[in-house]
N, C-alpha and C positions, 0 to 999 in steps of 0.2 A: 504494500500500500504506500510505503514511503516514496518509492520510485515514481509511482503514478501521480501522487500528489506533487512531488517535486517538479516533474516534467510539466504538469498542468500549470503550476505556479510560474515557471519560467516562461511558458507560452503566454500567460497573462501579462507578465512583465513586458514582453515584446509587443503585445497589443497596446499596452499603456504607452510605450515609447512611440508607437505610430501615432496615437492620438495626440500626445504631447507635441510631437514634431509638426503635425498638421496645424494644431491650434496656435503654435508660436510662429508660424510662417504665413504671411498674408498671401503669398503666391500659392502655397499648398492648400491653404484654407479655401481659397477661391476655386482651385482646381478640383478639390474633393467635396465641395459643398453639396449636401444632400445625398452623398454616397455613404454606404455603410463601409467603414474601414475594415471590418472583419473580412470582407471579400477582397481587400487590397493587399497585395504582397508587400512584405517588409521592404524589399529592394526597390519598390516603386516609389516609396516615400523617402527612403534614405539613399545615399549614393552607393549602395551595394548591399549585399547580403550580410547578415550578422557575422558570419565567419570572416569575410573580407575586412569588415570594419574592425573587428577585434584583433586582426593581424597587425593593426596599427596601434593597438593599445599598449600600455606598459607591459613589460615582460611577464609579470605575475598573472596577467589576465589572458594571455595568449593561449594557454592550454585549456581554458574553460570550454570553448565551443566544441572541440573534438570529443572531450569527455562527456559533455552534455548530450551530444548527438548520438554517441554510443549507447548511453542509457535510454534515450528516447527511442532509438531503434529497437532495443530489447523490449521496451514497454509496448511499442506499437505491434511488434510481432506477436507478443503474448495476447494483447487485447483483441487483435483481429484474427486470432486463431490460425495464423499462417505458419506457425512454428511450434515446436515443443519446448521452446525456451521457458525457463522459469526464472523468477527473480529471487535471488537469495539474500541472506543477511549482508553479504559482501556488496551487493548492489545498493542496498539500503544505506550502508555505510558510505558508499561513494556519493550517493545523493546528499547525505548529510554533509559530507566534506565539501561538496560543490556549492552548498547554499551560500556561504560567505562570498565565494567567487561570483556567484550569480548576482548578488547585491552589488558588489563592486563593479561588475561588468555593466549592470543597469545604470549605475551612477556615472560611470565613465562615458557610456554612450549618450546618456542624457546631457551631460555637461559638454561633450564634444559636438553633438549634432542638434540639440534641442534648445540650448540656451543662446539667445542672441546677445552678443557683447557690443 
């Protein structure tokens, strides 16, 4: 359950970043007016996918995205019944370990791409 909750939480953080980016940019606000952002891909609102953007982040955050996507893949395979994968205590520990990095990645992405200076 920890992996499922963690992955859903990170996905919510990404949705929140999209909403923040659109709401702080007059150009994007006009472009996406009246559209549901849940149907808009992250890289349509940002200058790239999260993996590419985090490659430019401080060293400590660069490993977050590959570790997160590995967990998300295991979760998706399990939830969609396309695999016999199971989620173990090791995966729950990984999710817990990544929680701090997820917050730091969110803050960095927000500060780098959503805050107008």
